[in-house]
C-alpha positions in Angstrom: 0.0 0.0 0.0 1.4 3.4 -1.0 0.9 6.1 1.5 2.3 8.8 -0.7 2.2 12.5 0.0 2.0 14.5 -3.2 3.0 18.1 -3.8 1.6 20.6 -6.2 3.5 21.8 -9.3 4.8 25.4 -9.5 2.9 27.7 -11.8 5.0 28.9 -14.7 4.6 32.6 -13.7 5.8 31.9 -10.2 8.9 30.1 -11.6 9.6 33.0 -13.9 9.3 35.6 -11.1 11.5 33.5 -8.8 14.2 33.2 -11.5 14.2 36.9 -12.1 15.1 37.5 -8.4 18.2 35.4 -8.9 19.5 37.7 -11.6 20.5 40.2 -9.0 24.1 39.8 -7.6 23.0 39.7 -4.0 20.7 36.8 -3.5 19.3 35.0 -0.4 21.0 31.8 -1.6 24.3 33.6 -1.9 24.0 35.1 1.6 23.2 31.7 3.0 26.0 29.9 1.3 28.6 32.5 2.3 27.5 32.1 5.9 28.8 28.5 6.0 32.1 29.0 4.3 35.1 27.9 6.4 38.9 28.3 6.5 39.3 24.5 6.4 40.8 22.3 3.7 37.8 20.0 4.3 34.7 20.2 6.5 31.5 18.3 7.3 28.5 18.8 9.5 26.3 15.8 10.5 23.1 15.3 12.6 23.9 12.6 15.2 20.5 10.9 15.5 19.8 10.5 11.8 23.3 10.4 10.4 22.4 13.0 7.7 25.3 15.1 6.5 24.0 18.6 6.4 27.1 20.3 4.9 30.3 19.0 3.3 33.2 20.7 1.6 35.8 18.3 0.1 34.2 15.8 2.4 35.5 12.7 0.7 39.1 13.9 0.2 41.5 11.6 2.2 43.7 13.7 4.5 46.0 13.4 7.5 43.8 13.5 10.6 46.3 13.8 13.5 44.8 12.9 16.9 41.3 12.7 15.6 42.4 9.1 15.1 41.8 8.7 18.9 38.0 8.8 18.3 38.3 5.4 16.7 40.9 4.3 19.3 38.6 5.1 22.2 35.6 3.5 20.5 37.3 0.2 19.7 38.7 0.1 23.3 35.3 0.8 24.9 33.6 -1.8 22.7 36.2 -4.5 23.2 37.9 -3.9 26.6 37.1 -4.2 30.3 37.0 -0.6 31.7 38.0 -1.9 35.1 41.0 -3.8 33.8 44.5 -2.4 34.5 46.5 -1.2 31.6 50.3 -1.5 32.0 52.6 1.0 30.3 55.2 -0.9 28.3 58.4 0.2 26.5 56.6 1.1 23.3 54.2 3.5 25.1 56.7 5.0 27.5 57.9 8.4 26.4 56.0 8.2 23.1 56.7 11.3 21.0 54.1 14.1 20.8 51.4 14.9 23.3 51.7 12.8 26.4 50.3 11.9 29.8 53.9 11.4 30.9 53.2 7.9 32.1 56.0 5.9 33.8 57.4 2.6 32.6 55.5 -0.2 34.2 52.8 2.1 35.6 49.3 0.7 35.8 46.0 2.5 35.3 42.5 1.4 34.7 41.4 1.4 31.1 38.6 3.8 32.0 41.0 6.4 33.4 43.4 6.0 30.6 40.6 6.6 28.1 40.0 10.0 29.9 43.7 10.8 29.5 43.5 9.7 25.9 40.6 12.0 24.9 41.1 15.0 27.2 44.8 15.4 27.0 45.4 13.4 23.7 48.1 11.2 25.3 50.0 9.3 22.6 51.5 7.2 25.4 48.0 6.3 26.5 47.0 5.4 22.9 49.8 3.0 22.6 49.3 1.4 26.0 45.6 1.0 25.3 46.2 -0.6 21.9 48.6 -3.1 23.3 46.3 -3.9 26.2 43.1 -4.4 24.1 44.6 -5.7 20.9 47.5 -7.7 22.3 49.8 -5.6 20.2 49.7 -2.3 18.4 49.4 -4.1 15.1 46.5 -6.2 16.4 44.6 -3.2 17.6 45.1 -1.3 14.3 43.6 -4.3 12.6 40.6 -3.9 14.9 40.4 -0.2 14.0 40.3 -0.9 10.3 37.8 -3.7 10.8 35.5 -1.3 12.6 36.0 1.3 9.8 34.9 -1.3 7.3 31.9 -2.2 9.4 30.8 1.4 9.5 31.2 1.9 5.8 34.1 4.4 6.1 35.4 3.7 2.6 38.0 6.5 2.5 39.6 5.7 5.9 42.6 3.6 6.8 44.6 3.5 10.1 48.3 2.7 10.5 48.5 3.5 14.3 46.3 4.3 17.3 47.6 7.8 18.1 47.5 9.7 14.8 51.2 10.6 14.3 51.7 11.1 10.6 52.3 7.8 8.8 52.0 6.3 5.3 48.6 4.7 4.9 47.0 6.7 7.7 44.2 8.9 6.6 40.5 9.7 6.7 38.0 12.2 5.4 35.7 14.9 6.9 32.6 12.8 6.0 34.0 9.6 7.3 35.0 11.2 10.6 31.6 12.7 10.9 29.9 9.3 10.4 32.3 7.7 12.9 31.7 10.3 15.6 27.9 10.2 15.2 28.1 6.5 15.7 30.4 6.8 18.7 28.3 9.4 20.4 25.5 6.8 20.8 27.9 4.9 23.1 27.2 6.3 26.7 30.8 5.7 27.9 32.3 7.6 24.9 29.7 10.3 25.2 30.4 10.9 28.9 34.2 10.9 28.4 34.3 13.5 25.6 32.0 16.0 27.3 34.1 16.0 30.5 35.8 19.4 31.1 38.2 18.0 33.8 39.1 14.6 35.2 41.0 13.5 38.3 42.6 10.0 38.2 44.5 8.0 40.8 48.3 8.1 40.7 49.6 5.3 42.9 53.2 6.2 41.9 53.1 9.7 43.5 51.5 11.6 46.4 49.5 13.6 43.9 46.7 12.5 41.6 46.5 13.1 37.9 44.3 16.1 37.0 43.5 16.5 33.3 41.8 19.5 31.7 40.1 19.0 28.3 42.0 20.6 25.4 38.7 21.1 23.6 38.0 24.8 24.0 34.6 24.4 22.4 33.3 23.1 25.7 33.9 26.6 27.1 33.3 28.7 24.0 30.0 27.3 22.7 26.7 26.9 24.5 25.6 23.3 24.5 29.0 22.0 23.4 29.6 18.4 24.6 32.7 17.0 22.7 34.7 15.8 21.0 38.5 15.9 20.0 41.3 18.2 19.0 44.3 17.2 16.8 47.5 18.7 15.4 50.7 17.6 13.7 53.0 19.7 11.6 51.7 18.1 8.4 48.0 17.7 9.3 47.9 21.2 11.0 44.9 22.0 13.1 42.1 19.4 13.1 39.0 19.4 15.2 35.8 17.5 15.8 33.2 19.2 18.0 29.7 18.4 19.0 26.8 20.3 20.6 23.3 19.7 21.7 20.4 22.2 21.6 16.6 21.5 21.8 17.2 17.8 21.8 19.3 17.8 18.7 23.0 16.9 18.6 25.3 18.0 15.8 28.9 17.2 15.0 31.3 19.3 13.0 34.6 18.1 11.5 37.3 20.4 10.1 40.7 19.3 8.7 43.6 21.8 8.3 41.7 24.8 9.6 43.5 27.8 11.1 40.3 29.4 12.5 38.6 26.2 13.7 36.9 27.5 16.9 35.0 30.2 15.0 34.3 28.0 12.0 32.8 25.3 14.3 30.5 27.8 16.0 29.3 29.1 12.6 28.7 25.6 11.3 26.8 24.5 14.4 24.7 27.6 14.3 23.9 26.9 10.6 22.8 23.4 11.4 20.6 24.3 14.3 19.0 27.2 12.5 18.5 25.6 9.1 18.0 21.9 9.8 16.2 21.4 13.1 15.4 17.8 14.1 11.8 16.9 13.5 10.2 14.0 15.3 8.2 12.3 12.5 7.2 9.0 14.0 6.7 7.8 17.6 7.1 4.2 18.5 3.6 2.6 18.8 1.9 5.0 16.4 -1.0 3.4 14.6 -0.7 2.9 10.9 -3.8 4.4 9.3 -6.1 1.8 7.8 -4.2 -1.2 9.2 -4.1 -3.1 12.5 -0.3 -2.3 12.7 1.8 0.0 14.9 5.3 1.5 14.4 8.2 -0.3 16.0 10.5 2.7 16.7 10.8 6.4 16.9 12.0 8.3 13.8 13.4 11.8 13.6 15.1 13.6 10.8 16.6 17.1 10.3 14.6 19.0 7.7 15.4 22.2 5.9 12.8 24.8 4.9 10.1 23.2 2.7 11.4 19.7 3.0 8.7 18.3 5.3 6.1 19.0 2.6 8.2 16.9 0.2 8.3 13.8 2.4 6.8 10.6 0.9 5.9 7.7 3.1 5.2 4.3 1.7 3.9 1.2 3.6 5.6 -2.0 2.3 4.0 -5.1 3.6 5.7 -8.5 4.0 4.6 -10.6 1.0 2.8 -13.2 3.1 0.9 -10.4 4.8 -0.2 -8.6 1.6 -4.0 -8.6 1.3 -6.7 -6.9 -0.5 -8.3 -6.3 2.9 -6.9 -3.6 5.1 -8.0 -5.5 8.2 -5.0 -7.8 8.9 -5.4 -10.2 11.8 -2.9 -9.0 14.4 -2.6 -12.5 16.0 -1.3 -14.1 12.9 2.1 -12.5 12.6 4.7 -10.2 14.2 6.7 -8.1 11.7 4.2 -6.8 9.2 6.6 -4.8 7.0 8.1 -1.3 6.9 7.2 2.3 6.6 9.7 3.7 4.0 10.3 7.4 4.2 11.7 9.2 1.1 12.9 12.7 0.5 13.6 13.9 -3.1 13.3 10.4 -4.4 15.9 9.0 -1.9 15.2 6.8 1.0 16.0 8.5 4.3 14.9 5.8 6.7 12.5 2.9 7.3 10.5 2.0 10.4 9.3 -1.6 11.0 5.6 -2.1 11.7 4.1 -4.8 13.8 0.9 -6.3 15.0 0.1 -4.4 18.3 0.4 -7.5 20.4 3.7 -8.5 18.8 5.7 -5.2 19.3 9.2 -6.3 20.4 11.1 -4.6 23.3 12.7 -1.3 22.6 16.2 -1.6 21.3 19.2 0.7 21.8 19.9 2.9 18.8 23.6 2.3 19.4 23.5 -0.7 17.0 22.5 1.6 14.2 24.9 1.9 11.3 24.9 5.3 9.7 24.9 6.1 6.0 25.8 9.6 4.9 22.8 11.2 3.1 23.9 14.7 2.2 21.6 17.7 2.3 21.6 19.7 -1.0 23.7 22.8 -1.1 22.9 25.3 -3.7 25.9 27.6 -4.5 25.4 31.1 -5.6 28.8 32.7 -6.0 27.7 34.6 -9.2 24.4 35.3 -10.9 24.8 32.4 -13.4 25.5 29.9 -10.7 22.6 31.3 -8.8 20.3 30.8 -11.8 21.4 27.2 -12.1 20.8 26.7 -8.4 17.4 28.1 -8.7 16.4 25.6 -11.3 17.8 22.8 -9.1 15.9 24.0 -6.0 12.7 24.3 -7.9 12.7 21.0 -9.8 14.1 18.8 -7.1 11.1 19.5 -4.9 
């Protein structure tokens, strides 16, 4: 059964008047596009709940990522390690070059505390110690990192180490890092660590305890900021992943090689919250009109101006449940099919539907694998480009 929402066609005169407006040098599209320019070599903005990429500039260009690597390091360690286990600092971790926690040879620390040191202070010694502890060796852990990247569909990402020091075959992209971070932020341990401004950890080797302040200045500079990670090497230059939550919506920004990253992240986050607010479209347990079926999960999606009117929802029934009658006996089956949601002809999500008495327990969204569905960006750097963007905006609706 097709539950399709149709939209009316634009009258010719309205199209003509709209196009004439785009012949002027200063257009609303031009102003909007200029408001999201950055100083970064590459950048991406993603909505965490849906996984929709809202802005991307050179988003699929493989680049050096410095300590943004540690997002994957932390995720793999959390998913595969025992947080209460003791990590021992070996010779490979001791005095590791670059940023450091200054851990002593043979020192032991819980994996949980070492993860705080990894993400707040970007300790390369902690990264190596964690890798050897969880993966058996640094090489074994790197294999796990790349396996996770493949699982998440990060097709332009490859890791050569757990810390992010420049190395051949070690790279990622702004889009891939956005998808990775959106996934990681559904893990409650990861989410708690990266939003922590300051952490105190036991130091049995000394009379004083470790006290780490988060290097991520966005936590102090931007209202609602709650993560994620800084990075820098001489070749990668300044790299940053930040996150913020407002009105129940969490966004993530990635910039690579950006000399003005704090300001650029604030601008991109503002753009996302202002132009693509998260809309709750389906609630778990909603009745499917005309059928004895209910929805199996919540569904929310960030929508730009005019996009909600373009949404199309289709009910796709399991073949054995298809019937000319809309009254399906709820006692005869569990999963009845899916509500498929489309925007601009592309599927943006699907929600399972069940008989009311067969609705399964609610599952964590953490198992969700994100796919990057990019929001359209209509450039308008000159009147000719604006004219082309106008046609696109009109006929893609």
